[in-house]
N, C-alpha and C positions, 0 to 999 in steps of 0.2 A: 382764511379770507383771501379773495383774489386781489391782485395788485390794482385792478380797476376799482374794486370796492374800497380799497384803502385810499386811492386817489380821490374818489368821490367824497369820502369822509373828510379827507384833508381839506378839500375845497370848501366843504360845509363849515368846518371849524375856522378856516381863514375868513370866511364870510362873516362868521360871528364876531371875530375881532374887528373887521372892517366896520360893520354896522354899529358896534359898541363905541366907536370913536366919537359919534355924535353925542353921546351921553356925558362926555367929559369937557369941562372948561380946560383951557391951557394950564391954569393954576392947579386944578385937580389932577391933571395928567402928570404933573411933575411933583406932586406932594407925596412925601414919604411918611409912613406911620411912626418911624423912628430911624435913628442913624444906621442901624443894621439892615433894615428892610429896603426893598426896592420900591420905586414909584410905579404906577401903571406904565408910564413912558419907558422906564427901564426894562420892564417885562417885555414890552413890544420890541425894544431894541435887541434884547437877548434872543427873542424868537427869530427876529430877522437875521442876526449874525449867525446863530446856530443853524438855521435853515440854509442860508447861503454858503456857509463855510463848512461847519463840522459835518452835518448830515450829507451834504452834497459831496464833500471830500471822501467820506467813507463809502458812499455808493459808487463813486467813480473808481476808488481803489479796488472795489470788488469787480466792477465791470472790466477794468484794465488788468486785473490780476496782479496788483501791486500791494506791497506792505501787508501781507496776510498769509493765509494758508488754506489748504484743502483738508488738513488733518484734524483740525479742532472744531468744537461745536459749542453749544450753549452751556452755561452754568445752570445749576438748579434754579437759581433766581431768574435767569433768562427764560428757562422753560416755563416757569410760573407766570411771568409777565406776558409771554406770548399766548399762553393758554387762556389767561384772563382777558387779554386784549387791552390792558391799561396798566399804568403804574399804580401802586397803592395810593390811596387818598391821604397821603401824609406829606409834610414838607420834607423835601429831599435836598441835602447839601451836595453841591457839585464836588466831585472828587478833586483834590488838590492837583492831581496830574493834568487835568484838563481845564481847571478853573482859571479864568483870566485874572491877571494881576489886579486890575481895576474893575469896579462895577460898570455895567453898561452905561454909556452916556446917551441919554434920550435926546431926540430931536423934537421939534414941534409936531403935534399930532397929525397935521395935514400930510406930513412926509410919509406916514405909515399907510394911509389909504392907498396911495400910489404904489408903495413898495410891496404891500401885501397882495395887490392885484398882480404885480410882476411875479411874486412868488407862485401864485396860482399857475401862471404861464410857464414858469421854470419847471414846476413839478409835472405839468402836462407834457413837457418835452422829455423829462426823465422817464415817464410812464412806459413808453414802448421799449426803451432800452432795458428797463428792469424786467418787463414782461418777457423779453427775448433772452434774458440771462439764464444760464443753466443752474445757478444757485450753488455751485460747488465751491467757489472761492469765497473766503470769509475774512473779515478784518475784525480786530479786537475792540470790544466795548469794555469799559472799565468794570462794569458789574455783571453784564449779561453774557459774557464770554465772546465767542467769535460769531459774528452775524454775516449773512450773505446780503446781497443787494436788496432783495425783497424784504428781509427782516429790518434792514436799515430804513427802508421806505416806510415800513410799518412803525418802527420806533419813532420816526419823525412825527407821524400822525398822533401817536400816543403822547409824545412830548408836548405837542400843541394843546391837546386835550387836558393834560395834567396842569398846565399853567392857567387854564380857565378857573381852577380852584383858587389859585393865588389871586387872580383878578377878582374873584368873588369876595375874598377876604379884604382886598383893597377897596372894593366898592362899598363894603360894609363900613370900613373905616371912613370913607369919604361921604357916607350916607347917600349913596346913589342907588336907585332901584335897578 
């Protein structure tokens, strides 16, 4: 898949998240099914933080040839993920190495409409940089092996899509169509 196609899909998924905001009350946005689970708001915060920090950081590391290698590649799991174009439809625990100490702290839902619009612009600015990259330099993902800038760009889109499954489970809990 081209970087442009990945960007277009990323924008479409971000649009889904933005449009879905209208279907939640503030109470529903912050309601958790149980103590271990996240609320819808916490999922949005996680997506915002991981997009702005983790994925962006990894892409820039590749673009600037920092904290990585040209010698390593994908693991077998990484190859399967990219071949399929999505994470498996299961609940995935964040590896302890990259897991934040605390669960995400959600803000009021109005915050995310603006922030997700900003994300679309941020990824639009990254697009030509990733397109121009030769793809040789790679940085480590805890499960997928060493990814280049294009693969990190793609992993971000897959990550956003994967959390739609979690949102679906939460909507079921909240009894929202």
